[in-house]
N, C-alpha and C positions, 0 to 999 in steps of 0.2 A: 141724293143722286150725283153722280159725278157727270161733268159735260162730256159728250161723245168725243172720242178722240182716238188716234191711232195708238194701240196698246204699245208701251214704251218698254221694250225688253232689251234695252242696251245695258252695258255694265255700269250704270249710273249716269242720269238720274233714273232712278226706279219708280214703280208706280207707287203713288202714296194713298194711304188710307183715307177714307172719306171724313173721318173724325179729325185727322191731321190737318186735312184742307180746311175743315170748318174752323179750327184753331187759328189758322192764318187770317180768318176773316173777321176777327175781333176789331171793334172801333179803335181809332186812334187813342194811344194811351201814352202817358209819360213812363220814361224808364225808371223814375224812382217813385212811381205811383205805389201806394201801399197795397193795391191790388195786384200789381206785377212782381214786386220785390220777392214775395214768397214763391212765385212761380220759378224765378230764375234760381234762387236758393235751393228749392227742391230739385231742380234739374241737376245741379252740382251733384247733389247726394245721389240721385239715381244713377248717374254715371260712375260713381264709384261702385255701385252695386253691379252694374253691367261689366265693369272690368275687374271685379273681384279684388277690390283694394279698400282697406280702411283708412290708410294714411295718405295716399296719393292724392296730389292736387290737380282736379280738373280745371281746365281753362276753356271757356266758351266765348269764342271771339268771332266778330264778323270777318269774313273771309273764306277762301276755298282751302281745301286739304293742303294745297301747295304752301299756304302760309305757316303751317306746321313745320315744314323744312327750315323756313326763315327763323322760326322760333329756337328749333333746335341749334342752328349754325350760329345765331346771334348771341344767344344766351349761354350757351354750355361749351362752345369751342372757340378758343382763342387763336389769333393768327400764328401760323407756324406749327400748330398742334397737328399730330397725326390722327387720321380718321380712316377706319377701314369700311368701305361700302361693299356690300354683298349684292351684286347685280344679277337679276334674273330677268330684265326687260327695260322697257322704255323708262318706267319710274326709277330704276336704279341710276339709269343715265342721268336723269333730271335731279335727283339728290346730289349726286356726285357734282354736278354743274353748280348747285346752289351752295355747297360747302365750299367749293373753290372760290365763289364770289366773296366769300367772308374771310378768306385767307388761310383755310385749313390745307394742310399737306395731305392730300387724299389718295389713298391706295385702293384700287377698283379690283375687286375679284369678279370677274365675268364668267357666268355660267353659259354653256351652249344654249342656243334658243330652245325653249321647251323644257330645259332641264335646270337642275340646281347643283349647287356646289357639295361635294362630300364632306363630312365632317373633318375628315383627315386634312383635306385641303386647307379648310378654315383654321384647323389646329396649327398647321404649319406655318401659316401667315401671322397667327396670332402670336406665336413665340419668336417671330423675326424682329419685332421692335416692339416699343411700347405705344399702344394706341390710346388716346383719350376716349374714344368712342367707336362703336361698330354700329352700322345702320342695317336693318333686315327689312326688306320688303316682304310682308307677310303673303300677300296675294298680288301678283303682277298681272293686271288684266290685259296687258300687251302680249303675253305668252300663255297665259292661264296657269302659270306655276304657282303652286301653293307649298310653302316651306315650312319645315318644323320649327318653329320658334322656340318651343321648350327645349328641344335637344340642343339648338345652337346656343341658349342662353345657359343651359348647364355647362357647355364646352368653354364658354367664355369665363364662368365662375371658376373653372378648374384651371385654364391656361393664363388668363388674364384678368384677375379678379378686380383691378382698379378700372377696368375699361367700362364705360357707360355703354348700356344696351338700349339701343333706339329702335323702335319698331314703326314702320309706316303700315298703318293698319287701315288705311283709307278704305279699301275695298274688302277687309275682312272684319272689322268691328261690327258686332251685332250679328254676324253669320258664323264665324269662327271663334273657338274658344281663345280667350286672351286673360290669364291669370297673372296680374301684374305683381301682386305681393309675393305668391307662391313661386313664381318663375324667376323673381328677381329682376323685373324690368325696370329701366329707368325712365323712358318716355314712350307713350305709345300716343300716335297722332291720327287723327282720322277726320272726316267731314261728314256732313249732315245727309248728301244726297244718295248714299248707296244703302247699305243693309239698315242703317239707322231710319231710313223711311221718311226723310223730311227734306223739303224743296232746298236746293243749293243755297249756299251763303253762310254757314257756319262751319268755322275751323274748331276742331275740338282736340285738345291735347290733355294727356294725363301725365303728371311728373312725379316722380318718386321723391321721397324725402332726400335721398342721396342726391339727386339731380338738383332739387332746390338749394342744398347745401353748396354745391359745385357752383351753381349761378351766383350765390351770395359771396362766394370766396373769389369771384372772377377778378383779375387783376387789370386787364386792358379795358378800355371803354367799350360800351355796346354800341355798335355801328348800325343798328336799327331802331328808329324811334317808336313805330307802331308796334313791333313785335316783342319790345322789351317787357320782360316779366317784371321789372322795376314798376311799370305801370299797371299790369294786370293782376299781379298777386293781391295788392290790397282790394282791388275792386271785387276779385272772386271772394275774398275772406268777408268782405262787407255784406255782399249778397247772401252768401251762406249764413251769416249771422242775422239775416233778416232786416239789414240796414241798407239804405240807397247810397250809392257812390258813382262818382263820374271820372272818366278818362275820355272815352269816346263812346258816342250813343250806341248802345246794343241795338240789334234788330229785334224789337219787341215782339212782333208777330211771328218770326221765325222761333224765338224761344218759347213761345206758347205752343207751337207746332212740336217743338222737341220735347217739351214737358208731355204732351199727349203721347208721342210716340214712345218715349222711354217708359211710361206707365204701362202701355200695351206690351212692349217688349218684356217688361220685368214682372207681368202679371202671370206668366206661366213660367215653369222651370226652363232655366236657361240652356241647360243640357238637352231638353226636349226641343229647344229652338236650334241648337247647334245641329242636333241629328237631323231635323227636317231638312236643312241646307244641305247637308252631306247627301242625304237621299235624293235630293232634287238635282244635285250636281251629278250624281251617278246615273239618274234618270235620263238627263240631257245627253251625257257621254255614250249611254247605251243606245239612244235614239240616233245620234249622229254616226255611231259605228254601224248600226243597222242598216242606214242609208249607203254605207260604202265610203263615207268621207273619213278623212284622217284629220287630227288636230293640227292646226296650223298648216293648211294646205290645200285651200280652195279660192279662187280669185271671186272677189265680192262686187266688182264693177256692175255687172248685169243682175247679180242676185238680190241685192239689197233694194233697187226698186220694184223688183217683182214681189218681194215680201210686202214691202210697204204699200204696194197695191191692194194687199189683202189687210190693210190696216194694223200691221205689225211692224214696228221698228225695231231693227237689230243693227248692230255696229259694225263698220269696216275696220280693217286692219290699224294698228297703232304702231307697232315696232318698225322703225324706220327700214330694217333691213329686209323685211318681208311685207311691208304693209298692204301690197296689192295681192297677196297670196290667200289671204284667210277672211274670215269674218268672226265676229263675236256676238255671243248671246249672254245678256245678264239673267241670272237667277237669284234673286235677293227679296228680302222683305215680304210683303203680303203675297207676292206671286208664289212664294213657297210656303208660307205659314196658313194661308187660306187656300187650299188646293181647290175648293170649290168655285172659285173664280176661274179656273182652268187656263190661267195665263201661259204657263209651260206647255201644256198640251195644245193649245190653239197655236203657239209659235212653231212647236214641232210639226204639227199639221201642215201650217202655211210654208214652212221650209220645204217639206217633202213636196207639196204641191208644185211650187214655184220651182224646184230643181227639175222636176218632170217637165214643166212647161219649157225650161231651158233646153231640154234635150240630154238632161244629165242621166248616166247609167251607172249602175254600180260597177 
């Protein structure tokens, strides 16, 4: 049984399965213990299954999803190289800033709030100069925009085949389809606390063989010590080979939890899981529209405390241009895959009652 708490329906952290939380309760253990090493190694292998890759290299590192940006910028992009950032919200802004810190020459293509860039617009930019990499935010929770990674990847292969394809999948991995090998993706970065259903603290990156080769051929010094793949690549290889290794102490209990969650996720058809998340998204959208609300268009200052008073946590706005004008609801993980918990229905009911109490009318 989980401890009574307000239902967490923000866009991450999500609600965690009881078995995942139990895995976090394992006694203190060495990171090179014979009982832990196979857990770490198996987790690496399960990530390949989740991301549909046979040869991609997973990295499981202590940190937030933001660390994935640093890994990309410090390992794959050298100072002065051109990078194209497709920006659909707050996280595109932040990835842009991270790349600039490492000396990249960044071109930013910004979509209108709540919209995405057309393939023609992207194509025109791609042929304007040689880009070392292109970054794509799969789902930006500041605007609710989901982009078609597969279509963009196909376009990049046509127009600029040498350009590395980088996907920020922090909010999509585990909920949306991401086929690393088939789509020709070079890096997918994510984090533990969203659709992967594990408490915050793990930065997870999948790198293609091409990305690893680009890293190995890098000419300028790597300017991040902790994010350098020079340290992490042999660590991951060792654990997958069921051998202990050390660079920085991994979060043992979080990796136990990740292993449990990945086993749950991959125990059913991944296509079924993706469809469940699509249906949940449509359900929430339909409910919002039935209340007369519009996406990205209501002030949350009074609403969030009302909903919290009914033991439901939803999130305020994040995009700096419209932060006070909307609220956000997360629908990922067990809140979607185990509908008998009624997390989404409870959230919708609480939202509707709270709006009425505030005098909102359609």
